[in-house]
C-alpha positions in Angstrom: 91.1 -6.3 31.8 93.3 -3.3 32.3 93.6 -0.3 34.6 94.9 3.1 33.4 95.6 6.1 35.6 95.2 9.6 34.2 96.2 11.9 37.1 93.5 11.3 39.7 91.2 9.5 37.4 91.0 5.7 36.9 90.0 4.1 33.7 89.3 0.3 33.7 88.3 -2.3 31.2 86.4 -1.4 28.1 88.8 -3.5 26.0 86.0 -4.6 23.6 84.9 -1.0 22.9 88.5 0.2 22.6 89.1 -2.6 20.1 86.2 -1.5 17.9 87.4 2.1 18.0 90.9 1.0 17.1 89.6 -1.0 14.1 87.6 2.0 13.0 90.7 4.2 13.3 92.9 1.8 11.3 90.4 1.6 8.4 91.5 3.8 5.5 89.2 6.7 4.7 86.9 5.8 7.5 83.7 7.8 7.7 82.4 9.2 11.1 81.9 7.0 14.2 78.9 7.3 16.5 79.3 6.6 20.2 76.2 6.7 22.4 74.6 5.4 25.6 73.0 6.4 28.8 74.4 9.1 31.0 77.1 8.2 33.4 78.3 5.0 31.6 81.7 6.5 30.8 81.5 7.5 27.1 83.8 10.5 27.5 86.3 8.6 29.6 86.3 5.9 26.9 87.1 8.4 24.2 89.8 10.1 26.2 91.5 6.7 26.8 91.2 5.9 23.1 92.8 9.2 22.1 95.6 8.6 24.6 96.3 5.1 23.1 96.4 6.2 19.5 98.6 9.2 20.3 97.2 11.4 17.5 96.3 15.1 17.6 92.8 15.2 19.2 90.4 18.0 19.6 87.6 17.4 22.2 84.6 19.7 22.0 81.7 19.1 24.5 78.5 20.8 23.5 76.6 22.9 26.0 73.7 25.3 26.2 75.7 28.0 24.3 74.9 30.2 21.3 76.2 28.9 18.0 79.0 31.5 17.9 80.0 30.7 21.5 80.3 27.0 20.5 82.4 27.9 17.5 84.6 30.2 19.6 85.3 27.5 22.1 86.0 25.0 19.4 88.5 27.4 17.8 90.2 27.8 21.2 90.6 24.1 21.5 91.8 23.7 17.9 94.4 26.4 18.4 95.9 24.4 21.3 96.3 21.4 19.0 96.9 22.8 15.6 98.2 26.4 16.1 95.2 27.9 14.3 94.4 31.3 15.7 91.5 32.7 13.6 87.9 32.2 14.7 85.6 30.0 12.7 82.8 31.8 10.7 80.5 28.9 10.8 80.5 25.1 11.0 81.4 24.8 7.3 84.5 26.9 7.8 85.4 25.0 11.0 85.3 21.6 9.2 87.1 22.8 6.1 90.0 24.4 8.0 90.4 21.5 10.3 90.5 19.1 7.3 93.2 21.3 5.7 95.2 21.0 9.0 94.8 17.2 8.8 96.0 17.0 5.2 99.4 15.5 6.2 98.9 14.4 9.8 95.7 12.9 11.2 93.4 14.8 13.5 90.7 13.2 15.6 87.7 15.6 16.2 85.4 14.5 19.0 82.0 16.3 19.2 80.7 15.2 22.5 77.1 15.9 23.7 76.2 16.3 20.0 72.4 16.7 20.8 73.3 19.9 22.6 75.1 21.1 19.5 72.1 20.3 17.4 69.8 22.3 19.6 71.9 25.5 19.0 72.8 24.6 15.4 70.0 22.4 13.8 71.8 22.6 10.5 74.9 20.8 11.8 74.0 17.2 10.6 73.4 18.6 7.1 76.7 20.5 7.2 78.6 17.4 8.2 76.9 15.4 5.4 78.0 18.1 2.8 81.5 18.0 4.3 81.7 14.2 3.9 80.5 14.4 0.3 82.8 17.1 -0.9 84.8 16.1 -4.0 88.2 16.9 -2.5 87.6 14.5 0.4 88.1 15.1 4.1 91.8 14.5 4.3 92.9 12.8 7.5 90.3 14.4 9.7 88.4 11.7 11.6 85.1 12.6 13.3 83.6 10.9 16.3 80.1 12.0 17.4 79.0 11.2 20.9 75.9 11.8 23.0 73.6 10.7 25.8 70.2 12.0 24.6 68.9 8.6 23.4 66.1 9.7 21.2 68.2 12.3 19.4 71.1 9.9 18.9 68.7 7.3 17.5 67.1 9.8 15.2 70.5 10.7 13.7 70.7 7.2 12.3 67.2 7.0 10.9 66.2 6.9 7.3 65.9 10.4 5.7 68.1 11.9 8.5 71.0 13.8 6.9 73.7 11.4 8.3 71.8 8.2 7.5 74.2 5.5 6.3 77.2 7.6 6.8 78.7 6.0 10.0 81.3 3.4 9.7 81.1 2.7 13.4 78.0 2.7 15.7 79.0 1.9 19.3 76.6 1.8 22.2 78.3 1.9 25.6 76.7 0.0 28.5 77.3 -0.2 32.2 79.8 -2.8 33.4 78.8 -6.5 33.7 79.5 -8.0 37.2 83.0 -9.3 36.4 83.9 -6.0 34.8 82.8 -3.9 37.8 85.4 -5.8 39.9 88.3 -3.6 38.9 86.6 -0.7 40.6 86.1 -2.6 43.8 89.5 -4.2 44.4 89.7 -3.4 48.1 86.4 -5.3 48.9 85.8 -9.0 49.4 83.9 -10.8 46.6 80.7 -11.0 48.8 80.9 -7.2 49.5 81.4 -6.6 45.7 78.2 -8.5 45.1 76.5 -6.2 47.6 77.8 -3.0 46.1 76.8 -4.2 42.6 73.3 -4.9 43.9 73.0 -1.3 45.0 74.8 0.8 42.3 75.0 -1.7 39.4 77.7 -1.4 36.8 77.7 2.4 36.2 81.3 3.5 36.6 80.5 6.8 38.2 78.3 5.2 40.9 81.0 2.6 41.6 83.6 5.3 42.1 81.4 6.9 44.8 81.6 3.8 47.0 84.2 4.4 49.8 85.7 0.9 50.1 87.4 1.6 53.4 84.0 2.4 55.0 81.1 0.0 55.9 78.1 -0.7 53.8 75.9 1.1 56.4 78.1 4.2 56.1 78.0 4.2 52.3 74.3 3.6 52.1 73.6 6.4 54.7 75.8 8.8 52.8 74.7 8.0 49.2 71.0 7.2 49.7 69.6 8.0 53.1 69.8 11.8 53.2 67.6 14.4 51.4 69.3 15.2 48.1 71.7 12.3 48.3 73.5 11.3 45.2 71.7 8.1 44.4 68.3 9.7 45.0 69.2 12.4 42.4 70.6 9.8 40.0 67.4 7.8 40.2 65.4 10.8 39.2 67.8 11.4 36.3 67.4 7.9 35.0 63.6 8.1 35.1 63.9 11.3 33.0 65.1 9.2 30.1 64.6 11.2 26.9 61.5 10.0 25.0 59.7 10.7 21.8 56.1 11.8 21.8 53.8 9.0 22.8 56.5 7.3 25.0 56.3 7.0 28.8 59.6 5.6 30.1 59.1 6.7 33.7 55.6 5.3 33.9 56.6 2.0 32.3 59.5 1.6 34.7 57.4 2.3 37.7 54.7 -0.1 36.6 57.2 -2.9 36.1 58.8 -2.2 39.5 55.3 -2.3 41.1 54.8 -5.9 39.8 53.1 -5.2 36.4 55.4 -7.5 34.5 53.2 -8.5 31.5 52.6 -6.4 28.4 48.8 -6.1 29.0 49.3 -5.2 32.6 51.7 -2.4 31.7 49.2 -1.2 29.0 46.4 -1.2 31.5 48.4 1.1 33.9 49.4 3.4 31.1 46.1 3.4 29.2 48.2 3.2 26.0 50.4 0.7 24.1 53.8 0.5 25.7 55.5 -1.4 22.9 57.7 1.3 21.6 58.7 2.5 25.0 59.6 -1.1 26.1 61.8 -1.5 23.0 63.7 1.7 23.8 64.1 0.7 27.5 65.4 -2.7 26.4 67.9 -1.1 24.1 69.2 0.9 27.0 69.3 -2.2 29.1 67.1 -0.6 31.7 64.5 -3.3 31.1 64.7 -6.9 29.9 62.1 -9.2 28.5 62.3 -12.7 30.0 61.0 -15.9 28.4 61.7 -19.5 29.4 65.0 -20.3 27.8 63.4 -23.3 26.0 60.8 -21.1 24.3 61.1 -19.2 21.1 60.6 -15.5 21.8 58.4 -14.8 18.8 56.0 -17.7 19.5 55.7 -17.9 23.3 53.2 -16.0 25.3 55.2 -16.5 28.5 56.9 -13.1 28.3 57.5 -11.0 31.3 59.4 -7.8 31.8 61.7 -6.9 34.7 64.0 -4.0 35.6 67.4 -5.1 34.3 69.6 -2.3 35.7 70.5 -3.2 39.4 70.7 0.4 40.5 67.3 1.4 39.0 65.8 -1.7 40.5 67.2 -0.8 43.9 66.0 2.8 43.5 62.4 1.9 42.5 62.2 -1.0 45.0 63.8 -0.9 48.5 64.8 2.8 48.3 61.4 4.0 47.2 59.8 2.2 50.2 61.8 4.4 52.5 61.8 7.6 50.5 59.3 9.4 52.7 61.4 8.8 55.9 64.5 9.9 54.0 63.0 13.1 52.9 61.9 13.8 56.5 65.6 13.7 57.5 65.6 10.5 59.5 67.1 8.3 56.7 70.5 7.9 58.2 69.0 5.9 61.0 67.2 3.5 58.7 70.1 2.4 56.5 70.3 -0.9 58.3 66.5 -1.5 57.8 66.9 -0.6 54.2 69.6 -3.2 53.6 67.6 -5.8 55.5 64.5 -5.1 53.4 66.6 -5.4 50.2 67.2 -9.1 50.6 64.7 -10.0 47.8 66.2 -7.4 45.5 69.7 -8.6 46.1 68.6 -12.2 45.4 67.2 -11.2 42.0 70.4 -9.3 41.0 72.5 -12.2 42.1 70.5 -14.6 40.0 71.2 -12.6 36.9 74.9 -12.2 37.9 74.9 -16.0 38.2 73.5 -16.4 34.7 76.0 -14.0 33.3 78.8 -16.0 34.9 77.5 -19.2 33.3 77.4 -17.4 29.9 81.0 -16.5 30.3 81.9 -20.1 31.1 79.9 -21.3 28.2 81.8 -19.0 25.9 85.0 -20.9 26.9 83.5 -24.2 25.8 83.1 -25.6 29.3 79.6 -26.9 28.7 80.2 -28.0 25.1 80.9 -26.1 21.9 77.4 -25.5 20.8 75.7 -23.8 23.8 72.9 -21.7 22.3 71.2 -20.3 25.4 71.5 -19.5 29.1 68.5 -18.3 30.9 65.7 -18.9 33.4 63.0 -21.5 32.9 59.5 -22.0 34.4 56.4 -24.1 33.7 53.3 -22.9 31.9 51.6 -22.2 35.2 54.6 -20.2 36.4 55.7 -22.8 38.9 58.9 -24.9 39.2 61.1 -21.9 38.2 64.8 -22.7 37.7 67.2 -19.7 37.9 69.5 -20.9 35.1 69.3 -23.5 32.4 72.1 -24.0 29.8 70.8 -25.2 26.4 73.1 -26.9 23.9 72.5 -27.9 20.3 74.8 -30.9 19.6 72.9 -31.6 16.4 69.6 -30.1 15.4 67.8 -30.5 18.7 68.2 -28.2 21.6 68.7 -30.0 24.9 69.3 -28.8 28.5 72.7 -29.7 29.8 72.8 -27.8 33.1 70.4 -26.5 35.7 71.4 -24.1 38.3 70.1 -22.2 41.3 71.5 -19.1 42.9 70.9 -18.1 46.6 71.7 -14.8 48.2 72.4 -16.7 51.4 75.9 -16.6 52.8 76.1 -20.4 52.9 74.0 -23.0 51.0 73.7 -26.8 51.2 74.3 -28.3 47.8 72.4 -31.5 48.7 69.1 -29.8 49.4 69.3 -27.4 46.4 70.2 -30.2 43.9 67.4 -32.3 45.2 65.0 -29.5 44.5 66.5 -28.9 41.1 66.1 -32.5 40.1 62.4 -32.4 41.0 61.9 -29.2 39.0 64.0 -30.5 36.1 61.8 -33.5 35.8 59.3 -31.1 34.1 62.1 -29.8 31.9 63.5 -32.9 30.4 62.8 -36.7 30.7 66.5 -37.5 30.6 67.8 -36.2 34.0 71.0 -38.2 33.4 72.3 -35.7 30.9 71.9 -32.8 33.3 74.8 -31.2 35.3 73.9 -29.0 38.3 75.3 -25.7 39.6 74.7 -24.2 43.0 75.6 -20.6 43.8 75.9 -18.9 47.2 77.6 -15.8 48.4 80.5 -17.3 50.3 80.2 -21.1 50.6 78.5 -24.1 49.1 78.5 -27.0 51.5 77.7 -30.7 51.2 79.3 -30.9 47.7 80.8 -34.3 48.4 77.3 -35.9 48.6 76.1 -34.6 45.2 77.7 -34.0 41.9 77.4 -30.2 41.2 79.4 -27.2 40.3 79.8 -25.0 43.4 79.9 -21.2 42.6 80.3 -18.3 45.0 80.8 -14.5 44.7 84.5 -15.3 44.5 83.8 -16.8 41.1 81.2 -14.3 39.9 82.9 -11.2 41.2 86.5 -12.6 41.6 
């Protein structure tokens, strides 16, 4: 991981994304790149950092609700600062042609951010870019990155029959930080407090930056969530307003899942319509995830449930929604403590997934054998005997469980009691308990480890 400072702004991590962008940039005659993702995940910051690292001439243009000529005028002003061009652009064809001429000898990176906004004012733009890419004389050393947050529009750009279909050499979706990645924005907090913050705001960089690390959790929750118009209340509404195509109901699907309607038919009953397409979109955005027992094959099992995957959205639709009326009445600041107390179940669910994510990272290093093929929850046909995390390996052609683990939101946990329970549940999972290792996770301390053979894990490991 890395930390970069640009004046008052901090950029952390994103090494994988930067690596993909660097590979795209190094490819000779690369066609455009497409960078997309939800609002607030740091797409623009990523591209600024990338441009700074490659050190080339870069023109950033962020689309807005402007007239076509106003967009072109602003683009010309930004191009003038980079290339010395002073004339205005007649249209998008003229803009691309002249920038390509300027890049004939020295490369230029042109970033068109919030591209869906540009398409609203200039619907012909994708076709213009296609014609520019196909021109016989080539595009010189002008590299084009298209970026945007309007999910449905960014997906439609890539669809068959769309003007730019098949013309991207890079398609990069940017997601919120995973638990271990969020750590770099919470350096002044203890691991247990990092876990708490992650359970409230998730891995969205902007939300993490709002947390005042020198202040208490009560102070931060009061400021960010327990006042009318507070930032996290507004952001929750923004997430629920996820762009959708006709016949999709993202807000209704998310609210149904948060209310406990976790099976496909239950969601369909609430909507009065088939939610399949909406669920696929929400899964792609990592707002929702489909869970099946890790030992089952997704296409064959009927034991599929859906849950809110994004920790912030789960907090907004769960504990925060329960107190929304009191907050809007102006007494929210006084219920911050009650809100956090009521959120214990929510934090437990988030911590379980952070625990599984931690095990996946350890599995990737080969710690559990070199052929780990799955890490996920498991439960019986009747829904009982749930195990938070099972690690599956495939030493030959048969998949076998090699580890069973349990995560508790409690500050301290006795390993002896948890492992005893795990062994009882695992008897339904495998007849060979001797091949199983065990992992026990608590926030701060796992006790009684000398009596049982287990891997103790705390927030210091998950968020360390």
